C-alpha positions in Angstrom: -2.0 14.4 19.3 -4.7 11.9 18.5 -3.8 11.1 14.9 -3.4 7.4 14.1 -2.6 5.3 11.1 -5.0 3.0 9.2 -3.7 0.4 6.8 -5.8 -0.3 3.7 -5.4 -3.3 1.4 -7.3 -5.7 -0.8 -6.7 -8.1 -3.7 -6.6 -7.9 -7.4 -10.0 -6.7 -8.7 -11.4 -6.5 -5.2 -12.3 -2.8 -5.6 -9.7 -1.1 -3.4 -9.5 1.9 -5.9 -13.2 2.4 -5.5 -12.9 2.6 -1.7 -9.9 5.0 -2.0 -11.9 7.2 -4.3 -14.7 7.6 -1.8 -12.2 8.3 1.0 -10.6 11.0 -1.1 -14.0 12.5 -1.8 -14.5 12.7 2.0 -11.3 14.7 2.3 -9.3 11.9 4.0 -5.5 11.9 4.0 -4.3 9.0 1.8 -0.8 7.9 1.2 -0.6 5.7 -1.9 2.4 3.3 -1.6 2.2 2.3 -5.3 2.3 6.0 -6.3 5.3 6.6 -4.0 7.1 3.5 -5.4 6.7 4.9 -8.9 8.0 8.4 -7.8 11.2 7.1 -6.1 12.4 5.4 -9.3 12.0 8.4 -11.6 15.1 9.4 -13.6 17.7 11.3 -11.7 16.5 9.9 -8.3 18.9 8.1 -6.0 17.1 4.8 -6.4 17.0 5.2 -10.2 20.8 5.5 -10.3 21.3 2.4 -8.2 18.8 0.3 -10.2 20.5 1.3 -13.4 23.9 0.4 -11.9 22.9 -3.1 -10.9 20.4 -4.1 -13.5 21.8 -2.3 -16.6 20.3 0.0 -19.3 18.3 -2.8 -20.9 15.6 -2.2 -18.4 14.9 1.3 -19.6 12.2 2.6 -21.9 13.0 4.9 -24.8 12.2 7.9 -22.7 14.7 6.9 -20.1 12.2 5.7 -17.5 12.4 2.2 -16.0 10.4 -0.4 -17.8 8.6 -1.9 -14.8 7.5 -4.9 -16.8 11.0 -5.8 -17.8 12.3 -5.3 -14.3 9.4 -7.4 -12.9 10.3 -10.3 -15.3 13.8 -10.3 -13.9 13.0 -10.2 -10.2 10.1 -12.7 -10.6 12.4 -15.5 -11.5 15.4 -14.5 -9.4 14.8 -14.1 -5.7 18.3 -12.6 -5.1 17.6 -9.9 -7.6 14.2 -9.2 -6.0 15.9 -8.8 -2.6 18.5 -6.5 -4.2 15.7 -4.3 -5.7 13.8 -4.2 -2.4 17.0 -3.1 -0.6 17.3 -0.2 -3.0 13.7 0.9 -3.2 12.2 0.2 0.3 14.2 2.7 2.2 13.3 5.4 -0.3 9.6 4.5 -0.3 9.4 4.5 3.5 11.2 7.8 3.8 8.8 9.4 1.3 5.7 7.9 2.9 6.9 9.1 6.3 7.3 12.6 5.1 3.7 12.5 3.8 2.5 11.1 7.1 4.3 13.9 9.1 2.8 16.5 6.8 -0.7 15.3 7.6 0.2 15.1 11.3 1.2 18.8 11.3 -2.0 19.7 9.4 -4.0 18.1 12.2 -5.7 15.2 10.4 -7.4 12.7 12.7 -6.1 9.7 10.8 -4.1 8.8 7.7 -4.9 6.0 5.3 -1.9 4.0 4.1 -2.9 2.3 0.9 -0.5 -0.6 0.8 -1.3 -3.5 -1.7 0.9 -6.1 0.2 0.1 -4.9 3.7 -1.0 -8.3 4.9 1.7 -10.2 3.1 4.6 -8.2 4.6 2.9 -7.8 8.0 5.8 -5.7 9.3 4.0 -2.3 8.9 0.8 -3.5 10.5 2.5 -3.1 13.9 2.2 0.7 13.4 -1.5 0.6 12.4 -4.3 1.3 14.8 -6.7 -0.3 12.4 -6.3 -2.4 9.2 -9.0 -2.4 6.5 -9.5 -5.1 3.9 -11.5 -4.4 0.7 -13.1 -7.8 0.2 -15.3 -9.3 -2.5 -16.5 -12.9 -3.0 -14.3 -15.1 -5.2 -16.8 -15.3 -8.1 -17.3 -11.5 -8.3 -13.5 -11.0 -8.1 -12.9 -13.4 -10.9 -15.6 -12.0 -13.1 -14.4 -8.4 -12.6 -10.8 -9.4 -13.4 -11.9 -11.1 -16.6 -14.0 -8.1 -17.7 -11.3 -5.6 -16.7 -8.3 -7.3 -18.2 -9.8 -9.4 -21.0 -8.7 -12.7 -19.5 -10.4 -16.1 -19.6 -11.5 -17.8 -16.4 -8.3 -19.9 -16.1 -6.0 -16.9 -16.6 -8.0 -14.8 -14.1 -8.0 -17.5 -11.5 -4.2 -18.0 -11.9 -3.6 -14.3 -11.2 -5.9 -14.4 -8.2 -4.2 -17.6 -6.9 -0.8 -15.9 -7.0 -1.9 -13.6 -4.1 -2.7 -14.4 -0.5 -6.4 -15.3 -0.5 -8.8 -12.6 0.6 -10.3 -15.0 3.1 -6.9 -15.3 4.7 -6.4 -11.6 4.8 -9.8 -11.2 6.3 -8.6 -12.9 9.4 -6.0 -10.2 10.0 -8.2 -7.1 9.3 -9.9 -5.1 12.0 -12.4 -3.8 9.5 -13.8 -5.3 6.2 -15.4 -3.4 3.4 -17.5 -5.9 1.4 -17.4 -4.8 -2.2 -19.3 -7.8 -3.5 -22.4 -5.7 -4.2 -23.0 -2.4 -6.0 -21.2 0.9 -5.6 -23.9 2.3 -3.3 -23.5 -0.5 -0.9 -19.7 -0.1 -0.8 -20.0 3.7 -0.4 -22.3 3.3 2.6 -19.8 1.0 4.3 -17.0 3.5 3.7 -19.1 6.3 5.1 -19.8 4.3 8.2 -16.1 3.4 8.6 -15.1 7.0 8.2 -17.5 8.2 10.8 -16.2 5.6 13.2 -12.6 6.5 12.6 -13.4 10.2 13.0 -14.9 9.5 16.4 -12.0 7.4 17.6 -10.2 9.1 20.5 -8.6 6.1 22.2 -5.2 6.0 20.5 -2.3 8.4 20.8 0.2 8.4 18.0 3.1 8.3 20.5 5.4 5.8 18.9 5.8 7.8 15.7 5.5 11.3 17.0 7.8 10.8 19.9 10.3 9.0 17.7 10.3 11.9 15.2 11.0 14.4 18.0 13.7 12.4 19.9 15.5 10.5 17.2 14.8 12.6 14.1 13.7 11.5 10.7 16.6 9.1 10.2 16.1 7.2 13.4 12.4 6.8 12.7 13.0 5.5 9.2 15.4 3.0 10.7 12.7 1.8 13.1 10.2 1.5 10.3 12.7 -0.4 8.2 13.5 -2.8 11.0 9.9 -3.7 11.5 9.2 -3.8 7.8 11.8 -6.4 7.0 11.3 -8.5 10.2 
């Protein structure tokens, strides 16, 4: 098979959702890590039970779902709690993502986009990507968009931007950059060119994942992904 993986990331208010929307319009296979992360902690799931056991019922909303803001406040100030939460959720997230990737593999897609917000921060999963794509915009545009979108003043917006790895730093690690500093038409044209280039790419065989799935089974492949993810 010639299917390969493409990692997609960006920064707060850089316009990643706009790029993903265009890719979906083109019929591309997209695995959304954030959506998967929300799914694996739904009530009655394995991760939900473990989170409730270790963090208590005070992190629940009235409807029984996990209050992500309350949980986030806990792990933000307590690194040990953050590591505990990651140890619960990451295996479930990776297993679900892998299932989606294998589905697209069977369906014969040329490539699969993995939409991972912290792709360049974690770095572990980039080893499995043929290409990595950064949705970039210049700092002034990023700050203005965040202020407009979230109703923040300049200082508040800059504080949120500064809490992330700078886009200029991420740019050094990306194989492709979509510059979203301009208008939507400009961004769309760049995505169309990228898609055409990826569709024509025949130089990479997806041997590491496909062979692993056949020889070791799903469990072994998940272990391999986890080992690289946390390294």
